[in-house]
C-alpha positions in Angstrom: -205.2 187.3 -160.3 -202.7 187.2 -163.2 -202.3 190.5 -165.2 -202.5 188.4 -168.4 -204.2 185.1 -168.9 -204.3 183.2 -172.3 -206.6 180.2 -172.1 -206.8 177.6 -174.9 -206.4 180.2 -177.6 -206.8 178.9 -181.2 -206.7 181.2 -184.3 -208.0 180.0 -187.6 -207.6 181.6 -191.1 -209.9 180.7 -193.9 -208.7 180.6 -197.5 -210.5 179.8 -200.7 -212.7 181.0 -203.5 -214.5 183.7 -201.4 -211.3 185.9 -201.6 -211.3 186.0 -205.4 -214.9 186.0 -206.7 -217.9 188.2 -206.6 -221.3 187.6 -204.9 -223.0 186.3 -208.1 -220.2 183.8 -208.7 -220.2 182.8 -205.0 -223.9 182.0 -205.1 -223.5 180.0 -208.3 -220.7 177.9 -206.9 -222.5 177.3 -203.7 -225.5 176.0 -205.6 -223.4 173.7 -207.8 -221.3 172.7 -204.8 -218.2 173.9 -206.6 -217.1 176.1 -203.7 -213.9 175.5 -201.8 -212.8 176.8 -198.4 -209.6 175.7 -196.6 -208.9 176.1 -192.9 -205.4 177.0 -191.6 -204.9 177.1 -187.8 -202.1 179.5 -187.0 -202.3 178.6 -183.3 -204.0 175.7 -181.5 -204.9 175.6 -177.8 -202.2 177.9 -176.5 -202.4 178.7 -172.7 -200.2 180.7 -170.3 -200.4 183.3 -167.6 -198.2 186.3 -166.8 -197.7 188.2 -163.6 -196.5 191.7 -163.0 -192.7 192.0 -163.6 -192.5 188.7 -165.5 -191.1 188.5 -169.0 -192.2 185.7 -171.3 -190.1 184.8 -174.3 -191.8 183.1 -177.2 -189.5 180.9 -179.3 -190.1 178.8 -182.4 -189.3 178.5 -186.1 -190.7 180.8 -188.8 -194.4 180.1 -189.2 -194.8 178.8 -185.7 -197.6 181.2 -184.9 -195.7 183.6 -182.7 -196.7 186.9 -184.3 -200.4 185.8 -184.8 -200.6 184.9 -181.1 -199.2 188.4 -180.2 -202.0 190.0 -182.2 -204.6 188.1 -180.2 -202.9 189.0 -176.9 -202.8 192.7 -177.9 -206.5 192.7 -178.9 -205.8 193.4 -182.6 -207.7 190.2 -183.5 -210.1 187.9 -181.7 -209.3 184.3 -181.1 -211.4 181.7 -183.0 -211.5 179.7 -179.9 -210.5 180.4 -176.3 -210.1 183.7 -174.6 -207.6 186.4 -173.4 -208.0 188.3 -170.2 -205.9 191.5 -169.7 -205.6 193.7 -166.6 -204.5 197.2 -167.4 -203.3 199.0 -170.6 -201.4 197.2 -173.4 -198.5 198.6 -175.4 -197.7 196.4 -178.5 -194.6 197.0 -180.5 -195.4 195.0 -183.6 -194.2 195.6 -187.2 -192.4 198.8 -186.0 -191.7 200.3 -189.4 -195.3 200.1 -190.6 -197.9 202.9 -190.3 -195.7 205.8 -191.2 -196.3 208.3 -194.1 -193.2 208.4 -196.3 -194.0 211.9 -197.6 -194.2 213.5 -194.1 -191.1 214.6 -192.2 -189.6 212.6 -189.4 -191.0 215.1 -186.8 -194.5 214.9 -188.4 -194.4 211.2 -188.4 -193.4 211.1 -184.7 -196.5 213.1 -183.8 -198.6 211.0 -186.1 -197.4 207.8 -184.6 -197.9 209.2 -181.1 -201.5 210.0 -181.9 -202.1 206.5 -183.2 -200.8 205.2 -179.8 -203.2 207.5 -178.0 -200.6 210.1 -176.8 -201.9 213.7 -176.4 -200.3 216.6 -178.2 -199.1 217.9 -174.8 -197.4 214.6 -174.1 -195.7 214.6 -177.4 -194.5 218.2 -177.0 -193.0 217.3 -173.7 -191.3 214.1 -174.8 -190.4 214.8 -178.4 -186.8 215.9 -177.8 -186.3 212.8 -175.6 -187.8 210.6 -178.4 -185.6 212.0 -181.1 -182.4 211.8 -178.9 -183.2 208.1 -178.0 -183.7 207.2 -181.7 -180.5 209.1 -182.5 -182.2 211.1 -185.3 -181.4 214.7 -184.2 -179.9 215.4 -187.7 -182.9 213.9 -189.6 -185.9 215.6 -188.0 -186.9 217.7 -191.1 -186.1 215.0 -193.7 -188.9 213.1 -195.5 -189.5 209.9 -193.7 -189.0 207.8 -196.9 -185.3 208.8 -196.9 -184.6 206.9 -193.6 -183.2 203.5 -193.6 -185.3 200.6 -192.2 -183.2 200.6 -189.0 -183.8 204.4 -188.5 -187.6 203.9 -188.9 -187.6 201.1 -186.4 -185.6 203.1 -183.9 -188.0 206.0 -184.1 -191.0 203.6 -183.7 -189.3 202.0 -180.7 -188.4 205.3 -179.1 -192.0 206.5 -179.4 -193.7 203.3 -178.1 -191.3 203.0 -175.1 -192.1 206.4 -173.7 -195.0 205.2 -171.5 -195.1 202.7 -168.7 -197.7 200.1 -169.8 -199.1 197.3 -167.7 -198.5 194.8 -170.5 -195.7 195.2 -173.0 -195.6 193.2 -176.2 -192.4 193.1 -178.3 -192.0 191.4 -181.6 -188.4 191.3 -182.7 -188.0 194.9 -181.7 -184.8 194.5 -179.6 -182.9 193.6 -182.8 -183.3 197.0 -184.4 -180.3 199.2 -185.0 -176.6 198.5 -184.3 -175.1 196.8 -181.3 -175.0 200.0 -179.3 -178.7 200.8 -179.9 -179.6 197.2 -179.1 -178.0 197.5 -175.7 -179.8 200.8 -175.1 -183.1 199.3 -176.1 -182.6 196.3 -173.9 -181.8 198.6 -171.0 -185.0 200.5 -171.7 -187.0 197.3 -171.6 -185.4 196.3 -168.3 -186.4 199.7 -166.9 -190.0 199.2 -168.0 -190.1 195.6 -166.6 -188.6 196.9 -163.3 -191.6 199.3 -163.3 -193.9 196.3 -163.0 -194.8 195.7 -166.6 -195.6 192.1 -167.7 -193.7 191.7 -170.9 -193.8 189.3 -173.9 -190.8 189.1 -176.2 -190.6 187.3 -179.5 -187.0 187.0 -180.6 -184.9 184.7 -182.8 -181.9 185.4 -180.4 -181.8 182.6 -177.9 -179.1 184.5 -176.0 -181.4 187.5 -175.7 -184.3 185.3 -174.4 -182.1 183.5 -171.9 -180.7 186.8 -170.6 -184.0 188.7 -170.3 -186.9 186.3 -169.9 -188.2 184.7 -166.7 -190.0 181.9 -168.6 -190.5 180.7 -172.2 -193.3 179.6 -174.4 -192.2 177.3 -177.3 -194.4 177.1 -180.4 -194.0 175.0 -183.5 -196.5 174.9 -186.4 -199.0 176.6 -184.2 -198.7 173.9 -181.4 -197.7 174.7 -177.9 -194.7 172.4 -177.2 -194.0 173.6 -173.7 -194.2 176.6 -171.4 -191.9 177.0 -168.4 -188.2 177.3 -167.3 -186.1 179.5 -169.6 -182.8 177.7 -169.4 -184.2 174.2 -169.9 -186.5 175.1 -172.8 -183.9 177.2 -174.6 -181.5 174.3 -174.3 -184.1 171.9 -175.7 -184.9 174.3 -178.5 -181.2 174.6 -179.4 -180.9 170.8 -179.5 -184.0 170.8 -181.8 -182.4 173.4 -184.1 -179.1 171.4 -184.1 -181.2 168.3 -185.1 -179.9 166.3 -182.2 -183.4 165.8 -180.9 -186.8 165.6 -182.8 -189.8 167.6 -181.9 -191.5 164.5 -180.5 -188.4 163.8 -178.4 -188.4 167.4 -177.1 -192.1 167.0 -176.0 -191.3 163.6 -174.4 -188.4 165.2 -172.5 -190.6 168.1 -171.2 -193.2 165.6 -170.2 -190.6 163.7 -168.2 -189.3 166.8 -166.5 -192.9 167.8 -165.6 -193.5 164.6 -163.7 -192.9 163.5 -160.1 -190.5 160.7 -159.1 -189.5 158.5 -156.2 -185.8 159.0 -157.3 -184.0 161.6 -159.3 -180.6 160.2 -160.4 -178.1 162.9 -161.3 -175.5 161.5 -163.6 -175.8 158.6 -166.1 -172.5 156.7 -165.4 -172.5 153.1 -164.4 -173.3 153.8 -160.7 -176.3 155.9 -161.5 -177.6 153.6 -164.2 -177.3 150.5 -162.1 -179.1 152.2 -159.2 -181.9 153.3 -161.5 -182.3 149.8 -162.9 -182.5 148.3 -159.4 -185.0 150.8 -158.1 -187.2 150.6 -161.3 -187.2 146.8 -161.0 -188.6 147.3 -157.5 -191.5 149.5 -158.7 -189.9 152.8 -158.0 -190.4 155.7 -160.4 -187.0 157.1 -161.5 -185.7 159.9 -163.7 -182.1 160.1 -164.9 -180.5 163.4 -166.0 -177.1 164.2 -167.3 -175.6 167.6 -168.2 -173.6 166.0 -171.0 -175.1 165.6 -174.5 -175.0 161.8 -174.2 -175.7 159.1 -171.6 -173.1 156.9 -170.1 -170.8 159.3 -168.2 -167.1 158.4 -168.8 -167.9 155.1 -170.5 -169.9 156.8 -173.3 -168.9 155.6 -176.8 -169.2 157.1 -180.3 -169.1 155.5 -183.7 -166.5 157.1 -185.9 -166.5 155.6 -189.4 -167.2 152.1 -188.1 -164.9 152.3 -185.2 -166.3 152.3 -181.6 -164.5 155.0 -179.7 -164.5 155.4 -176.0 -164.9 159.2 -175.8 -163.3 159.7 -172.4 -160.5 157.2 -172.5 -160.2 153.4 -172.9 -162.4 151.3 -170.6 -161.7 147.6 -170.3 -164.1 145.8 -168.1 -162.5 143.4 -165.6 -163.7 141.7 -162.4 -163.4 138.7 -160.2 -166.9 139.1 -159.0 -169.3 136.5 -160.4 -172.2 138.5 -159.2 -171.2 141.6 -161.1 -170.1 139.6 -164.2 -173.5 137.8 -164.4 -175.3 141.1 -163.8 -173.7 143.0 -166.7 -174.2 140.0 -169.0 -177.9 140.3 -168.5 -177.8 143.4 -170.7 -174.9 142.9 -173.2 -172.5 140.3 -174.5 -168.7 140.8 -174.0 -165.9 140.4 -176.4 -162.9 138.9 -174.5 -159.9 141.1 -174.1 -156.9 140.5 -172.0 -156.0 143.8 -170.4 -153.4 142.2 -168.1 -155.4 142.7 -165.0 -155.2 139.1 -163.9 -158.9 138.9 -163.1 -161.3 136.1 -164.0 -163.4 138.1 -166.4 -162.0 140.7 -168.9 -163.7 142.1 -171.9 -165.5 144.9 -173.7 -169.2 145.0 -174.6 -170.1 144.3 -178.2 -170.8 147.6 -179.8 -169.3 149.5 -176.9 -170.7 150.5 -173.5 -173.7 152.4 -174.9 -175.5 149.1 -175.2 -174.9 148.4 -171.5 -176.2 151.8 -170.5 -179.3 151.4 -172.7 -180.0 148.0 -171.2 -179.7 149.4 -167.6 -182.0 152.3 -168.4 -184.6 150.3 -170.4 -188.0 151.8 -169.5 -186.4 154.5 -167.3 -186.8 158.1 -168.6 -183.5 159.8 -169.2 -182.7 163.3 -170.2 -179.4 164.7 -171.4 -178.2 168.3 -171.6 -179.9 169.2 -168.3 -177.8 169.9 -165.2 -178.8 169.5 -161.6 -178.7 173.2 -161.0 -181.1 173.9 -163.9 -183.5 171.2 -162.8 -183.7 172.0 -159.1 -184.4 175.7 -160.0 -187.2 174.8 -162.5 -188.7 171.8 -160.6 -187.6 171.9 -157.0 -190.1 169.2 -155.9 -189.5 166.8 -158.8 -188.5 163.8 -156.6 -188.7 162.5 -153.1 -185.1 161.4 -153.1 -182.0 162.3 -155.1 -179.0 160.2 -156.0 -176.3 162.6 -156.8 -173.3 161.1 -158.7 -171.7 164.4 -159.7 -168.9 166.1 -157.8 -169.9 166.5 -154.1 -168.1 169.9 -153.9 -170.1 171.0 -157.0 -173.4 170.1 -155.3 -172.5 172.6 -152.6 -171.3 175.1 -155.1 -167.7 174.8 -154.0 -168.5 176.6 -150.8 -165.5 175.0 -149.0 -163.2 175.0 -152.0 -162.4 172.6 -154.9 -161.4 169.0 -154.4 -158.6 167.9 -156.7 -158.1 165.2 -159.3 -155.4 163.7 -161.5 -155.5 165.4 -164.9 -155.6 163.6 -168.3 -155.7 165.0 -171.8 -156.9 162.9 -174.7 -156.3 163.8 -178.3 -158.3 161.7 -180.8 -157.0 161.4 -184.3 -158.8 159.8 -187.2 -156.2 158.4 -189.7 -156.6 157.4 -193.3 -155.0 154.0 -192.8 -156.1 150.6 -191.8 -154.0 150.3 -188.7 -151.6 152.5 -186.7 -150.1 149.9 -184.3 -150.2 146.1 -183.7 -152.4 146.1 -180.6 -155.1 148.2 -178.8 -152.9 149.7 -176.1 -149.2 150.5 -176.6 -146.5 152.9 -175.5 -145.8 155.8 -177.9 -143.5 155.1 -180.8 -139.9 156.1 -180.1 -139.6 158.2 -183.3 -142.9 160.0 -182.8 -141.8 163.6 -182.2 -145.4 164.9 -183.0 -146.7 163.5 -179.8 -144.0 164.3 -177.3 -145.1 163.7 -173.7 -147.7 161.1 -174.6 -147.8 158.2 -172.1 -150.2 155.8 -173.9 -151.6 155.2 -177.3 -155.0 153.5 -177.8 -156.2 152.2 -181.2 -159.8 151.4 -180.6 -160.6 149.1 -183.6 -158.4 146.4 -182.0 -160.8 146.0 -179.0 -163.7 144.7 -181.0 -161.8 143.6 -184.1 -163.8 146.1 -186.2 -163.2 146.4 -190.0 -162.7 149.8 -191.4 -160.4 151.4 -194.0 -159.8 154.1 -191.4 -158.6 154.0 -187.8 -159.1 156.1 -184.7 -156.2 156.6 -182.3 -156.2 158.2 -178.8 -153.0 159.9 -177.6 -153.1 160.3 -173.8 -151.1 162.9 -171.9 -150.8 163.7 -168.2 -151.8 167.3 -167.4 -152.4 169.5 -164.4 -156.0 169.3 -163.3 -157.9 172.6 -163.2 -161.6 173.2 -162.4 -163.6 172.6 -165.5 -161.4 169.9 -166.9 -162.2 166.1 -166.9 -162.1 164.7 -163.4 -160.1 161.4 -163.3 -158.7 159.8 -160.2 -159.4 161.7 -157.0 -156.2 163.0 -155.2 -156.9 161.6 -151.7 -154.1 163.4 -149.9 -154.4 164.9 -146.4 -155.5 168.3 -147.6 -158.2 167.0 -149.9 -159.5 164.4 -147.4 -159.9 167.2 -144.8 -161.8 169.2 -147.4 -163.9 166.2 -148.3 -164.8 165.8 -144.6 -166.2 169.3 -144.6 -168.5 168.4 -147.5 -169.6 165.2 -145.7 -170.7 167.4 -142.8 -172.8 169.4 -145.2 -174.1 166.2 -146.8 -175.4 165.0 -143.5 -177.7 168.0 -143.4 -179.3 166.8 -146.6 -180.7 163.4 -145.7 -182.9 163.3 -148.9 -179.8 163.2 -151.0 -177.6 160.2 -151.6 -174.0 160.9 -152.7 -172.7 158.0 -154.7 -170.1 157.0 -157.3 -166.6 158.2 -157.9 -167.3 161.9 -157.8 -170.1 161.8 -155.2 -168.0 159.7 -152.8 -164.6 161.2 -153.8 -163.0 157.8 -154.3 -161.7 155.8 -157.2 -164.0 153.0 -158.6 -163.2 150.5 -161.3 -166.3 149.8 -163.4 -167.1 146.6 -161.5 -166.6 148.3 -158.2 -169.0 151.1 -159.2 -171.7 148.5 -160.2 -171.2 146.5 -157.0 -171.4 149.7 -154.9 -174.6 150.8 -156.7 -176.2 147.3 -156.1 -175.3 147.6 -152.4 -176.8 151.1 -152.1 -180.0 150.1 -153.9 -180.3 147.1 -151.5 -179.9 149.5 -148.5 -182.7 151.8 -149.9 -185.1 148.9 -150.2 
């Protein structure tokens, strides 16, 4: 049985005339029906469980209902609806600086606070010196408590409350008291208590603190439970919500998607992964696409910059001799012709950029950004029957045999206050351009789609040594790397539920049409 169980807890506050009028006036208003009462639900239908040694972080904006929920969990107030079950004793560190007497000395207040927490006089006598030393108040013991700073008061309260080993420990913004050194000391103390088997709840506005300390997270907004589960994923979603890159409804939809079960999990939202997802979804298979980048599309992702469609990871010109592939992509988007000099039957760039192609391929398929494969498999190990992995194959196996190598490329984007920089979309660097020495190619994006803007966006491309963590371009398929790739293929054979596909998954170079054709073939094999 869980040490703490919170089941559908709702907490209601009533506001209205009854707070401001006497009994006679109350009766008169009731009789004349001129009596007003308003309901405010601080929390609605919150549920979670906690086991020994677990630490739950509660996150949410101001007014989300976090502190009110803690009072119900601690037994300070009864829920309006639902119930809380506790096993063992509870220590709640709430509103640390309250409950002291400003006229008494620091020492007297220490004993007073200890008594309020149920400590015996003998216990306080034995632990007083340790409490004062931990709070760093040795030189203030005989001073009136009112002379202490708010940080000193909180340090004393924390030191007193953390002297016992509770079964359930509740912390409301208490690890932020004091300076950096004291915060580290208080965090170490909390880890010691948790290691002793305490189930702990932490409310903190520090996402870093929550990510470091907590084993799972409860997210509240406006009293509503948004989600409860994996720390890394929920902290990531909450940060996106704070950054206003996703709405609350989108966050809830993402969590609902991650909490489902699928026939196929597609890791990576490049053209290979999106095409495979489209084909399997059209055949009735349930698919989920994830990408650790903040946007979909992999290396073909585009961004609008002042009316100019910019290819974020280098210029991509679609070209193919395959009628099958050309007809396939034209199901989802129209192309603007562009002669890139490839000598193939079809050349062009999608109107509005490649985002439209990606959106068309993924229509009706749930897709989640900002979530890595490592995060997801830890949080939801059984989320899918099969996995299509289009990330780097060596990364899947945590580089256990070493890093495969790639050609390096550095792209510098510049937004210029002029209509045009050069005559065409792709050109060699200008001979007199000393600012961009070493540049091998210059791309002016507005030429691709003949976009009209008073500004222009130019990409300067430079070769650079590839290092792990940098953008992976063309695989370096030399003897050393192919031998290393062979080792990873041996490991991949031991994971028959995983399909390794695409440029990084197969460690081979694909043009865009080749990636789509390969994904179509792979989908046909699956069916």
